[in-house]
C-alpha positions in Angstrom: 92.9 -156.3 -117.7 92.0 -159.1 -115.3 94.1 -157.4 -112.5 92.4 -154.1 -113.2 88.9 -155.6 -113.0 89.9 -157.4 -109.8 91.1 -154.1 -108.3 87.9 -152.4 -109.4 85.8 -155.1 -107.7 87.8 -154.8 -104.5 87.1 -151.1 -104.4 83.4 -151.6 -104.9 83.3 -154.2 -102.1 85.2 -151.8 -99.8 82.8 -148.9 -100.5 79.5 -150.8 -100.7 79.1 -151.0 -96.9 80.8 -147.7 -96.1 78.9 -145.5 -93.7 79.3 -142.5 -95.9 78.2 -141.8 -99.5 80.8 -142.6 -102.2 80.9 -142.3 -106.0 83.5 -143.1 -108.6 83.8 -140.5 -111.3 85.9 -139.7 -114.3 87.5 -136.4 -115.4 84.2 -135.2 -116.9 82.4 -135.9 -113.6 80.4 -138.9 -115.0 79.4 -141.3 -112.3 80.4 -144.9 -113.0 79.5 -146.4 -109.7 77.8 -145.3 -106.4 77.1 -147.0 -103.1 73.7 -147.3 -101.2 74.7 -144.7 -98.6 75.0 -142.1 -101.3 71.7 -143.0 -103.0 69.9 -142.7 -99.6 71.5 -139.3 -99.0 70.4 -138.1 -102.4 66.9 -139.6 -102.1 67.4 -142.2 -104.8 65.9 -145.7 -104.3 68.8 -147.5 -105.9 72.5 -146.5 -106.5 72.2 -147.9 -110.1 70.0 -144.9 -111.0 73.0 -142.6 -110.4 75.2 -144.3 -113.0 76.2 -142.3 -116.1 74.8 -139.1 -114.6 77.0 -136.1 -113.7 78.1 -135.4 -110.2 77.6 -131.7 -110.7 73.8 -131.9 -111.0 73.5 -132.2 -107.2 75.5 -129.1 -106.4 74.7 -125.4 -106.6 76.0 -123.7 -109.7 79.1 -122.0 -108.2 80.0 -125.2 -106.3 79.6 -127.3 -109.5 81.9 -125.0 -111.4 84.5 -125.2 -108.6 84.3 -129.0 -108.7 84.9 -129.0 -112.5 88.0 -126.9 -112.0 89.2 -129.1 -109.3 88.8 -132.2 -111.4 90.9 -130.6 -114.2 93.7 -129.9 -111.7 93.3 -133.3 -110.1 93.6 -135.3 -113.3 96.3 -133.1 -114.8 98.6 -134.0 -111.9 100.6 -137.3 -111.9 98.8 -140.1 -110.1 101.2 -140.1 -107.2 100.9 -136.3 -106.7 97.1 -135.8 -107.1 95.9 -133.5 -104.3 92.9 -134.4 -102.1 90.3 -131.7 -101.9 87.6 -131.1 -99.2 84.8 -128.6 -99.1 81.5 -128.2 -97.2 78.6 -127.6 -99.6 74.8 -127.8 -99.8 73.4 -130.6 -102.0 69.8 -130.6 -103.1 68.3 -134.1 -103.0 65.1 -135.2 -104.6 61.9 -133.3 -103.6 64.0 -130.2 -102.9 65.4 -131.4 -99.6 68.7 -129.7 -98.9 71.5 -131.2 -96.9 74.9 -129.9 -95.7 77.7 -132.3 -96.7 81.4 -132.4 -96.7 82.8 -133.4 -100.1 86.2 -135.0 -100.3 87.9 -135.8 -103.7 90.6 -138.3 -103.5 92.5 -140.8 -105.7 91.0 -144.2 -106.3 93.3 -147.1 -105.1 94.8 -149.5 -107.5 95.4 -148.7 -111.1 92.5 -146.4 -111.9 94.4 -143.4 -113.0 91.4 -142.2 -114.9 89.0 -142.4 -112.0 88.6 -140.6 -108.6 86.4 -141.2 -105.6 84.1 -138.4 -104.4 82.9 -138.9 -100.8 79.8 -137.3 -99.4 79.8 -137.0 -95.6 76.4 -135.7 -94.3 76.8 -132.9 -91.8 73.1 -132.5 -91.2 73.2 -134.1 -87.7 76.2 -132.1 -86.8 74.6 -128.9 -88.1 71.5 -129.6 -86.1 73.5 -130.4 -83.0 75.5 -127.2 -83.4 72.3 -125.1 -83.8 70.8 -126.7 -80.7 73.9 -126.0 -78.8 74.0 -122.4 -79.9 70.3 -122.0 -79.0 70.8 -123.4 -75.6 74.1 -121.5 -75.1 72.6 -118.2 -76.1 69.3 -118.6 -74.1 70.9 -119.8 -70.9 69.8 -117.6 -67.9 73.4 -117.9 -66.7 76.5 -116.5 -68.1 78.5 -118.9 -70.4 81.6 -118.7 -72.4 83.8 -121.1 -74.5 87.6 -120.8 -74.4 90.3 -122.7 -76.4 93.4 -124.4 -75.0 95.2 -121.1 -74.9 92.5 -119.5 -72.8 91.2 -117.2 -75.5 87.5 -116.5 -75.5 85.9 -118.2 -78.5 82.2 -117.7 -77.8 80.2 -115.8 -75.1 76.5 -115.4 -74.5 74.6 -112.3 -73.7 74.0 -113.2 -70.1 77.8 -113.3 -69.4 78.5 -110.1 -71.3 75.9 -108.4 -69.2 77.2 -109.8 -66.0 80.7 -108.4 -66.7 79.5 -105.2 -68.4 81.1 -105.8 -71.8 79.6 -105.8 -75.3 80.2 -109.3 -76.7 82.4 -108.2 -79.5 84.9 -106.8 -77.0 85.3 -110.2 -75.3 85.6 -112.7 -78.3 89.2 -113.3 -79.1 90.5 -111.8 -75.8 92.3 -113.7 -73.0 90.1 -115.0 -70.3 92.3 -113.3 -67.8 90.7 -110.0 -68.5 87.7 -111.3 -66.5 89.9 -112.3 -63.5 91.2 -110.1 -60.7 95.0 -109.8 -61.0 95.7 -111.8 -57.8 94.0 -114.9 -59.4 95.8 -114.8 -62.8 99.0 -116.7 -61.9 97.2 -119.4 -59.9 94.6 -119.7 -62.7 97.3 -120.5 -65.3 98.5 -123.4 -63.0 94.9 -124.7 -62.5 94.3 -124.5 -66.3 97.4 -126.6 -67.0 96.2 -129.3 -64.6 92.7 -129.2 -65.9 93.8 -129.6 -69.5 95.8 -132.7 -68.6 92.8 -134.3 -66.8 89.6 -132.5 -67.7 86.4 -133.3 -66.0 83.0 -131.6 -65.4 83.1 -130.0 -62.0 82.6 -126.9 -60.0 85.6 -124.5 -59.9 87.0 -123.2 -56.6 85.1 -125.6 -54.4 85.3 -124.3 -50.8 86.6 -120.9 -51.9 84.9 -117.6 -52.6 85.5 -116.8 -56.3 85.2 -113.3 -57.8 85.3 -112.0 -61.4 86.5 -108.6 -62.6 83.7 -106.4 -63.9 84.5 -103.9 -66.7 84.1 -101.1 -64.0 87.1 -102.6 -62.1 84.9 -103.9 -59.3 84.9 -107.5 -58.3 81.7 -109.6 -58.4 81.2 -112.9 -56.5 80.7 -115.8 -58.9 80.2 -119.5 -59.0 81.8 -121.4 -62.0 81.2 -124.8 -63.5 83.7 -126.2 -66.0 83.3 -128.8 -68.7 85.2 -129.9 -71.8 83.6 -129.7 -75.2 84.4 -132.3 -77.8 85.9 -130.6 -80.8 87.9 -132.2 -83.6 90.3 -129.4 -84.3 91.5 -128.5 -80.8 90.2 -128.8 -77.2 87.5 -126.4 -76.1 86.3 -125.7 -72.6 83.0 -124.2 -71.5 82.4 -122.3 -68.2 79.0 -121.6 -66.7 79.4 -118.4 -64.7 76.8 -117.4 -62.1 76.8 -113.9 -60.7 75.8 -114.5 -57.0 76.0 -110.9 -55.8 72.3 -110.8 -54.9 72.6 -114.1 -53.0 75.7 -113.0 -51.2 74.0 -109.7 -50.2 71.0 -111.6 -48.9 73.2 -114.1 -47.0 75.2 -111.2 -45.4 72.0 -109.3 -44.5 70.5 -112.4 -43.0 73.6 -113.2 -41.0 73.7 -109.6 -39.7 70.1 -109.7 -38.8 70.4 -112.9 -36.9 73.5 -111.7 -35.2 71.8 -108.4 -34.2 68.8 -110.3 -33.0 70.8 -112.7 -30.8 72.8 -109.8 -29.5 69.7 -107.8 -28.7 68.0 -110.7 -27.0 70.9 -111.6 -24.8 71.6 -108.0 -23.8 67.9 -107.4 -23.2 67.6 -110.5 -21.1 70.5 -109.5 -19.0 69.5 -105.9 -18.6 65.9 -106.7 -17.9 66.3 -109.6 -15.6 68.3 -107.6 -13.0 65.7 -104.9 -12.4 62.9 -107.5 -12.5 64.6 -109.6 -9.8 65.2 -106.4 -7.8 61.4 -105.6 -8.0 60.5 -109.2 -7.1 62.9 -109.0 -4.1 61.4 -105.7 -3.0 57.9 -107.1 -3.1 58.9 -110.1 -1.1 60.6 -108.0 1.5 57.6 -105.7 1.8 55.3 -108.6 2.2 57.6 -110.0 4.9 57.7 -106.7 6.7 53.9 -106.6 6.6 53.4 -110.3 7.5 52.2 -109.5 11.0 49.8 -106.8 9.7 46.4 -107.8 8.4 46.3 -106.4 4.9 43.1 -105.4 3.1 42.0 -107.9 0.4 42.6 -105.4 -2.5 46.2 -104.9 -1.3 46.8 -108.6 -1.1 45.3 -108.9 -4.6 47.6 -106.2 -5.9 50.7 -107.9 -4.4 49.6 -111.1 -6.3 49.1 -109.2 -9.5 52.6 -107.7 -9.2 54.1 -111.2 -8.7 52.1 -112.5 -11.7 53.3 -109.7 -13.9 56.9 -110.2 -12.9 56.6 -113.9 -13.7 55.1 -113.1 -17.1 57.9 -110.6 -17.9 60.5 -113.2 -17.0 58.7 -115.7 -19.3 58.7 -113.2 -22.1 62.5 -112.8 -21.7 62.9 -116.6 -21.9 60.6 -116.6 -25.0 62.8 -114.0 -26.6 65.9 -116.1 -26.1 64.1 -119.2 -27.5 63.0 -117.1 -30.5 66.5 -116.1 -31.2 67.8 -119.7 -30.9 65.0 -120.9 -33.3 66.8 -119.2 -36.2 69.7 -121.7 -35.9 69.3 -124.8 -37.9 69.5 -128.2 -36.2 71.9 -130.3 -38.3 71.2 -133.6 -36.7 68.9 -135.6 -39.0 67.2 -138.9 -38.5 64.6 -141.0 -40.2 61.2 -140.0 -39.0 58.0 -142.0 -39.2 55.1 -139.5 -39.6 52.7 -141.6 -37.6 55.0 -141.7 -34.6 55.8 -138.0 -35.0 52.1 -137.0 -34.8 51.5 -139.4 -31.9 54.3 -137.7 -30.0 53.0 -134.2 -30.8 49.5 -135.1 -29.7 50.7 -136.5 -26.4 52.7 -133.4 -25.6 50.0 -131.0 -26.8 47.6 -132.3 -24.0 44.5 -132.3 -26.3 41.3 -132.7 -24.1 39.3 -135.9 -24.5 36.4 -133.8 -25.7 38.2 -133.1 -29.0 38.0 -135.7 -31.8 41.3 -136.2 -33.6 41.4 -137.4 -37.2 44.6 -138.5 -38.9 45.2 -138.9 -42.6 48.8 -139.8 -43.7 49.7 -140.2 -47.4 53.4 -139.9 -47.4 56.5 -141.9 -46.5 59.3 -141.5 -44.0 61.2 -138.2 -43.7 64.9 -137.6 -43.1 65.1 -134.4 -41.1 65.9 -132.9 -37.7 63.2 -134.3 -35.4 63.0 -131.7 -32.6 62.0 -128.6 -34.7 59.4 -130.5 -36.8 57.9 -132.2 -33.7 57.8 -128.8 -31.8 56.1 -127.1 -34.7 53.4 -129.7 -35.0 52.8 -129.6 -31.2 52.5 -125.8 -31.3 49.9 -125.9 -34.1 47.9 -128.7 -32.4 48.0 -126.8 -29.1 47.0 -123.6 -30.9 44.0 -125.4 -32.5 42.7 -126.3 -29.0 43.6 -123.0 -27.3 42.0 -120.7 -29.9 39.1 -123.0 -30.9 36.5 -121.1 -29.0 34.6 -124.2 -27.7 35.1 -126.9 -25.1 34.9 -129.6 -27.7 35.7 -129.8 -31.3 37.3 -131.6 -34.2 41.0 -131.5 -35.3 42.2 -133.1 -38.5 46.0 -133.7 -39.0 47.0 -134.7 -42.5 50.2 -135.3 -44.4 50.9 -135.6 -48.1 53.9 -135.3 -50.4 54.2 -132.4 -52.8 57.3 -132.1 -54.9 60.3 -132.0 -52.5 58.2 -131.2 -49.5 56.2 -133.1 -47.0 53.1 -131.1 -46.3 51.5 -131.3 -42.8 48.0 -129.8 -42.4 46.3 -129.0 -39.1 42.6 -128.2 -39.5 40.1 -127.4 -36.8 36.4 -126.5 -36.7 36.8 -123.6 -34.4 36.2 -119.9 -34.9 39.2 -119.5 -37.2 41.4 -116.4 -37.8 39.9 -113.0 -38.0 40.1 -111.8 -41.7 43.1 -109.7 -42.3 45.1 -111.2 -39.4 46.5 -114.2 -41.4 50.0 -112.8 -41.5 49.8 -110.7 -38.3 49.3 -113.8 -36.1 52.9 -114.9 -36.9 54.4 -111.7 -35.5 56.2 -111.7 -32.2 54.0 -111.0 -29.1 50.8 -110.8 -31.2 48.0 -112.9 -29.6 45.4 -114.4 -32.0 42.7 -114.4 -29.3 42.9 -111.7 -26.6 40.9 -113.8 -24.2 43.3 -116.7 -24.1 46.5 -117.3 -22.1 50.0 -116.9 -23.5 52.2 -114.0 -24.6 51.9 -114.3 -28.4 55.3 -116.0 -29.1 54.2 -119.5 -30.2 53.4 -118.9 -33.8 56.3 -116.5 -34.3 58.6 -119.1 -32.8 57.1 -121.8 -35.0 57.5 -119.8 -38.3 61.1 -118.8 -37.5 62.0 -122.4 -36.6 60.4 -123.8 -39.8 61.9 -121.1 -42.0 65.4 -121.8 -40.6 65.1 -125.4 -41.9 64.1 -124.4 -45.4 60.3 -124.8 -45.0 57.4 -122.5 -44.6 54.1 -122.3 -42.6 50.9 -120.6 -43.8 47.4 -120.3 -42.6 44.0 -120.2 -44.3 40.7 -119.3 -42.7 38.2 -120.7 -43.1 39.8 -124.1 -43.8 38.4 -127.4 -44.8 36.7 -127.9 -41.4 35.5 -124.3 -41.2 38.1 -123.0 -38.7 41.8 -122.3 -39.2 43.9 -124.5 -41.5 47.7 -124.3 -40.9 50.1 -125.9 -43.4 53.7 -126.8 -42.8 55.8 -127.3 -46.0 58.8 -129.3 -44.6 61.6 -130.2 -47.1 62.0 -134.0 -47.6 64.9 -133.2 -49.9 67.4 -130.5 -48.8 68.8 -128.2 -51.4 72.6 -128.0 -51.6 72.5 -124.3 -50.6 70.7 -125.2 -47.5 73.1 -128.0 -46.6 76.1 -125.6 -47.0 74.8 -122.7 -45.0 
């Protein structure tokens, strides 16, 4: 008797501080002892209040009946052969609060052949976590699927099914290889073996163009991110699959456009320069032949006009070449101090002393290519002077940080931009002010150069000072896709 009591005390001590609920019951389901974890789970203030009550009262009727039957089988078996029993059920605590728990019936250690231990493992957190995962998984704007260690598809969201053209029910349970082009399947098996042995969250196929197999038999370009999911039963792996067909089409179209533009400008420059030089030579020879003849003033004037127009045509060819080159990104970056950058732009823009310059800087250093940013600012400052409309004025240059961009603003108090021309002034060979010098390339060149580096330039008129207000959004933080172009 003393040994039995000591064994019972040892069991109580072991279970008192257990992290899960536990009760000791007899064959009739009467509770003789319970720990604090169980009382808390069931909403009772003290485990002593559970003593001499029935374990069945916390369970739904069908689950209570199943536990009764299990207790009969359990206690009918010899002590050494009593089977453990586990089942997930819903228990209703005080105040009607329901919790999902895992019940486990097992033998009590020691000499308590007429007692059993019933463990209550709360699955509420696990259930909530699973629901959250399912909600996130299903509502992802990207395709996602979960596969097991044998590469069978266990779960798939609507986005992925749509990307590959399948109903979801046709994918679940199938081999992942049905979504892979045949040439990838054998290498994929080898990659999977290596990944299972050393799983890590990473992008798949880094440095290679990956494609998936659409239901139609066509291949679609994709990007894939892999990660391992923690799962008690067996390893699970999740893949995030992005259909990048639209991006690839855009990249291809842009590359073709740039290539065609470069080809056009180089061919045009070569084909146009030769006849221009021929005309210039002819004019020079004619003037030399007539050097001893006194020409009327209007003829001299016409010769000068021909020379001026030839020079302008050659300048336009040079501008075309510069415009084509402006679409190529400068990959050399350095730390730029905004104050020094603006001083440099002002000195090169040759702003007259009659203009008052105001500078307002509210941002830090920038890591970027220096030449395109400095050139863009110089062009805008020069533009503010050229198209101002007066001999004196006010120009305000400001900088602020906005998200991942450094925003440079160039405001003036001039006549501004004619309404309706805000986008047209950025077109090639369009002159904002017909009465000014230039061939209308500067703003087109500026926009192309800024866009090539992941930024944008806009104009608003009237601006803060009453004239034009140009804004350059220049990326302080380069996106990965920009870095990899």
